[in-house]
C-alpha positions as CSV (number, residue, x, y, z in Angstrom):
1,X,34.3,12.6,-9.4
2,X,35.6,15.0,-6.8
3,X,32.2,16.4,-5.8
4,X,30.9,12.9,-4.9
5,X,34.1,11.9,-3.1
6,X,34.2,15.2,-1.2
7,X,30.6,14.9,-0.2
8,X,31.1,11.3,1.0
9,X,34.2,12.2,2.9
10,X,32.5,15.1,4.6
11,X,29.6,13.0,5.5
12,X,31.9,10.7,7.4
13,X,31.7,7.7,5.2
14,X,35.5,7.1,5.2
15,X,36.0,7.4,8.9
16,X,37.8,10.1,10.9
17,X,41.0,10.2,8.8
18,X,38.9,10.6,5.7
19,X,36.9,13.3,7.3
20,X,40.1,15.3,8.0
21,X,41.2,14.8,4.4
22,X,37.7,16.0,3.3
23,X,38.1,19.2,5.3
24,X,41.4,19.8,3.6
25,X,40.0,19.1,0.2
26,X,37.1,21.5,0.9
27,X,39.5,24.2,2.0
28,X,41.6,23.7,-1.1
29,X,38.6,23.7,-3.4
30,X,37.4,27.0,-1.9
31,X,40.9,28.5,-2.3
32,X,41.3,27.3,-5.9
33,X,37.9,28.6,-6.9
34,X,38.5,32.0,-5.2
35,X,42.0,32.3,-6.8
36,X,40.6,31.3,-10.2
37,X,37.9,34.0,-10.1
38,X,40.3,36.6,-8.9
39,X,42.8,35.8,-11.6
40,X,40.1,36.0,-14.2
41,X,39.1,39.4,-12.9
42,X,42.7,40.6,-12.9
43,X,43.7,39.2,-16.3
44,X,42.5,42.3,-18.3
45,X,44.9,44.3,-16.1
46,X,47.8,42.1,-17.0
47,X,48.4,40.8,-13.5
48,X,47.5,37.8,-11.3
49,X,46.8,37.3,-7.6
50,X,50.4,37.1,-6.6
51,X,51.3,40.2,-8.5
52,X,48.3,41.9,-6.9
53,X,49.5,41.0,-3.5
54,X,52.9,42.6,-4.2
55,X,51.2,45.8,-5.6
56,X,48.9,46.0,-2.5
57,X,51.9,45.6,-0.2
58,X,53.9,48.5,-1.7
59,X,51.7,51.4,-0.5
60,X,51.4,49.7,2.9
61,X,55.1,49.4,3.5
62,X,56.5,52.2,1.3
63,X,59.4,51.7,-1.0
64,X,60.7,48.4,0.2
65,X,63.4,45.9,-0.8
66,X,62.6,42.6,-2.5
67,X,63.9,40.9,0.7
68,X,61.4,42.8,2.8
69,X,58.6,42.0,0.4
70,X,59.5,38.3,0.7
71,X,59.2,38.5,4.5
72,X,56.0,40.5,4.4
73,X,54.1,38.5,1.8
74,X,55.5,35.0,2.4
75,X,56.3,34.6,-1.3
76,X,59.5,32.6,-1.8
77,X,62.6,34.3,-3.2
78,X,62.7,32.9,-6.7
79,X,59.0,33.6,-7.2
80,X,59.4,37.2,-5.9
81,X,62.2,37.9,-8.3
82,X,60.0,36.6,-11.2
83,X,57.0,38.7,-10.0
84,X,59.0,41.9,-9.7
85,X,60.6,41.3,-13.1
86,X,57.2,40.8,-14.6
87,X,55.7,43.9,-12.8
88,X,58.7,46.0,-13.9
89,X,58.5,44.7,-17.5
90,X,54.8,45.8,-17.4
91,X,55.7,49.3,-16.2
92,X,53.9,48.8,-12.9
93,X,56.9,49.0,-10.5
94,X,60.5,50.2,-10.8
95,X,63.7,49.3,-8.9
96,X,65.3,52.4,-7.5
97,X,68.6,52.6,-5.7
98,X,68.4,53.2,-2.0
99,X,70.2,56.5,-1.2
100,X,72.0,55.2,1.9
101,X,73.0,51.8,0.4
102,X,74.1,51.9,-3.3
103,X,74.0,48.1,-3.4
104,X,70.3,47.9,-2.5
105,X,67.2,48.6,-4.5
106,X,63.7,49.6,-3.4
107,X,60.7,48.5,-5.2
108,X,58.4,51.4,-6.0
109,X,55.0,51.7,-7.6
110,X,55.0,53.7,-10.9
111,X,52.1,56.0,-11.8
112,X,51.0,53.2,-14.1
113,X,51.2,50.8,-11.2
114,X,49.1,53.0,-9.0
115,X,46.4,53.1,-11.7
116,X,46.6,49.3,-12.1
117,X,46.4,48.9,-8.4
118,X,43.3,51.1,-8.1
119,X,41.6,49.1,-10.9
120,X,42.7,45.8,-9.3
121,X,41.2,46.8,-6.0
122,X,37.9,47.5,-7.7
123,X,38.1,44.1,-9.4
124,X,39.0,42.4,-6.1
125,X,36.1,44.1,-4.3
126,X,33.6,42.9,-6.9
127,X,35.0,39.3,-6.8
128,X,35.0,39.4,-3.0
129,X,31.4,40.6,-2.9
130,X,30.4,37.8,-5.3
131,X,32.1,35.2,-3.3
132,X,31.4,36.4,0.3
133,X,28.2,38.4,-0.4
134,X,25.9,35.7,0.9
135,X,27.6,36.0,4.3
136,X,26.6,38.5,6.9
137,X,29.3,40.8,8.4
138,X,29.3,38.6,11.5
139,X,29.7,35.4,9.4
140,X,32.6,37.0,7.5
141,X,34.3,37.9,10.8
142,X,33.7,34.3,12.1
143,X,35.2,32.9,8.9
144,X,38.3,35.1,9.2
145,X,38.7,34.2,12.9
146,X,38.4,30.4,12.1
147,X,40.8,30.6,9.2
148,X,43.2,32.7,11.2
149,X,43.2,30.1,14.1
150,X,43.7,27.3,11.5
151,X,46.6,29.2,9.9
152,X,48.2,29.9,13.3
153,X,47.7,26.4,14.6
154,X,49.4,24.8,11.6
155,X,52.5,26.9,11.7
């Protein structure tokens, strides 16, 4: 049973190496639970967390190429192509030719995509509040800082 194993590893029963594995398992468990809850909330909108990340990025960076989205989101090329295809099929984004480069396309939110994004933001806010609500603002900031340090350290 994962819960028992995780608790035993975090309690130090397996030694230092097991303690490190336990921390990784705990981080993965929190990530998986958060992602599952977010996907559940986004499902009625016909999108998932990765598609939501793409939709959120578009207003931040304006009409942007798939290549730029890959760099800005960290999503690999084949996954990004699939995500854009799915979002385009759902009417949430469109590929539009870039005026100064006829070979290039920019990914643009459609009006339907803007509406879906607004609804997805509301859903994400509710999920985020249910997950992080027990933490004070200072604790949330501390969690962000610790996770940021962890992410930067492991690069």
